[in-house]
matplotlib code that plots the C-alpha trace (Angstrom):
import matplotlib.pyplot as plt

x = [-8.7, -8.1, -7.2, -10.6, -12.4, -10.4, -11.8, -15.4, -15.3, -13.9, -16.3, -19.2, -17.9, -17.2, -21.0, -22.6, -20.7, -21.2, -25.5, -24.5, -22.9, -25.6, -28.5, -26.9, -26.0, -29.5, -31.1, -29.0, -30.7, -32.8, -36.1, -37.5, -41.3, -41.5, -40.7, -37.6, -34.9, -34.8, -38.4, -40.6, -44.1, -46.7, -49.2, -53.0, -54.7, -56.7, -60.3, -60.4, -60.7, -64.1, -65.1, -64.4, -66.2, -69.5, -69.1, -70.0, -67.8, -70.1, -69.8, -66.0, -66.2, -68.8, -66.4, -63.4, -65.1, -66.7, -62.9, -61.8, -64.4, -63.5, -59.6, -60.2, -62.4, -59.7, -57.4, -59.6, -60.0, -55.9, -55.8, -57.8, -55.5, -58.7, -59.4, -57.2, -55.8, -58.3, -61.2, -59.6, -59.5, -63.3, -64.3, -62.1, -63.4, -66.8, -65.6, -64.2, -67.5, -69.6, -67.6, -67.6, -71.4, -71.7, -69.3, -71.0, -74.6, -72.8, -70.5, -71.5, -69.2, -68.7, -67.7, -65.2, -64.0, -63.8, -62.3, -59.4, -58.8, -58.7, -56.0, -54.1, -54.0, -52.6, -49.8, -51.3, -51.9, -55.6, -54.2, -56.1, -55.3, -51.8, -51.8, -51.3, -48.4, -44.7, -46.0, -48.7, -52.0, -54.4, -52.4, -49.2, -49.2, -48.2, -51.5, -53.1, -53.1, -56.1, -58.9, -59.5, -62.8, -65.4, -66.8, -63.5, -62.3, -58.8, -57.8, -55.2, -56.0, -58.8, -61.6, -60.6, -63.9, -63.0, -60.2, -60.6, -58.7, -56.4, -58.6, -58.1, -56.4]
y = [94.3, 90.8, 90.9, 92.8, 89.7, 87.0, 89.5, 89.8, 86.2, 84.6, 87.4, 85.7, 82.3, 82.6, 84.5, 81.5, 79.1, 80.8, 80.5, 77.0, 75.8, 77.8, 76.4, 72.4, 73.2, 74.6, 71.3, 69.1, 70.5, 67.9, 68.8, 67.0, 66.3, 64.2, 65.7, 67.0, 64.7, 63.4, 64.2, 61.0, 61.4, 61.7, 58.3, 58.9, 60.6, 57.9, 58.1, 59.5, 56.4, 58.4, 58.4, 54.5, 54.3, 55.6, 58.8, 62.1, 65.5, 66.9, 63.9, 64.2, 68.2, 67.3, 65.0, 67.1, 69.8, 67.8, 66.4, 70.1, 70.9, 67.9, 69.0, 72.5, 71.2, 68.7, 71.1, 73.9, 70.9, 70.0, 73.9, 74.1, 74.0, 73.4, 70.2, 67.3, 64.5, 62.3, 65.2, 65.6, 62.2, 61.9, 64.6, 64.4, 60.5, 62.3, 64.4, 61.4, 59.1, 62.6, 62.9, 59.6, 59.3, 62.5, 60.6, 57.5, 59.5, 60.6, 57.8, 54.5, 52.1, 49.9, 53.0, 53.9, 50.4, 50.4, 54.1, 52.4, 49.2, 51.4, 53.5, 50.4, 49.0, 52.4, 52.6, 55.1, 54.9, 54.6, 57.6, 58.2, 60.1, 60.6, 62.6, 66.4, 66.3, 65.4, 62.4, 59.7, 61.3, 64.4, 66.5, 65.5, 63.0, 59.2, 57.7, 55.1, 51.6, 50.7, 48.0, 45.2, 46.1, 44.1, 44.0, 42.5, 39.6, 38.1, 41.6, 44.3, 46.8, 49.7, 49.8, 50.8, 52.6, 54.9, 56.1, 58.8, 58.4, 61.2, 63.1, 61.2, 63.1]
z = [-130.3, -130.2, -127.0, -126.1, -128.0, -125.8, -122.7, -123.6, -124.5, -121.2, -119.1, -121.1, -120.8, -116.6, -116.8, -118.6, -116.4, -113.0, -113.6, -115.2, -111.5, -109.4, -110.8, -110.6, -106.8, -106.3, -108.0, -106.2, -102.5, -101.5, -100.6, -97.3, -96.8, -93.4, -90.3, -89.1, -88.5, -85.1, -84.6, -84.0, -85.4, -83.2, -83.3, -84.1, -80.9, -78.9, -77.5, -74.1, -71.9, -70.2, -73.6, -74.2, -70.8, -71.8, -69.7, -71.1, -70.9, -68.2, -66.0, -66.3, -65.5, -62.7, -61.3, -61.4, -59.8, -56.8, -56.2, -56.2, -53.7, -51.4, -51.8, -50.6, -47.8, -46.8, -46.8, -44.7, -41.7, -41.9, -41.4, -38.6, -35.3, -32.9, -34.2, -32.5, -35.5, -34.4, -35.1, -38.7, -39.6, -38.9, -40.9, -43.6, -44.0, -43.9, -46.9, -48.8, -48.4, -49.3, -52.2, -53.3, -52.9, -55.4, -57.7, -57.5, -58.8, -62.0, -62.9, -62.5, -60.7, -63.6, -65.6, -63.2, -63.4, -67.4, -67.0, -64.8, -67.4, -70.3, -68.3, -67.0, -70.4, -71.8, -69.3, -67.0, -63.7, -62.2, -59.5, -56.6, -53.1, -52.6, -49.7, -49.1, -47.1, -46.2, -44.5, -45.7, -44.6, -45.7, -43.4, -43.1, -40.4, -40.8, -42.0, -39.7, -40.9, -43.0, -41.8, -44.2, -46.0, -45.1, -48.4, -49.7, -47.2, -47.1, -48.9, -47.2, -49.5, -49.3, -51.0, -54.6, -55.0, -52.5, -54.8, -57.2, -60.6, -61.7, -64.2, -67.7, -70.7]

ax = plt.figure().add_subplot(projection="3d")
ax.plot(x, y, z, "-o")
ax.set_aspect("equal")
plt.show()
């Protein structure tokens, strides 16, 4: 029976040792409380530039609707094959002028400038109409050189008020 005691003692010792090793290994697993490795934490969310400029959310939504409507109208003019390029440009100019007037009625030039300054400070471009086709004009043709704005002497740029900023985040 002595060999039975030896086997029993060895089994008991092995079981105890296995339990101790398992408990020790579990205790050595580090517990992470931060983000996973390689993932950068997000900076705190900033107030949108339109809010910083004092523009209401409903005004931004109205502006977006006006922009979308004008875009659709320009696309319709571009698709109208019965119009000459000159007629298309004239109609598009009228659409843009009406769009600018409607937006000016809901967002003041000072608010628009404050939004643009905020976006530039944050590294976001002010945006504007990029053109709709493969060329530079809204219908894809080459753009006509812009005349200097009479309100801005010594400037070759178009009126910045005529641009529409990209909708802020």
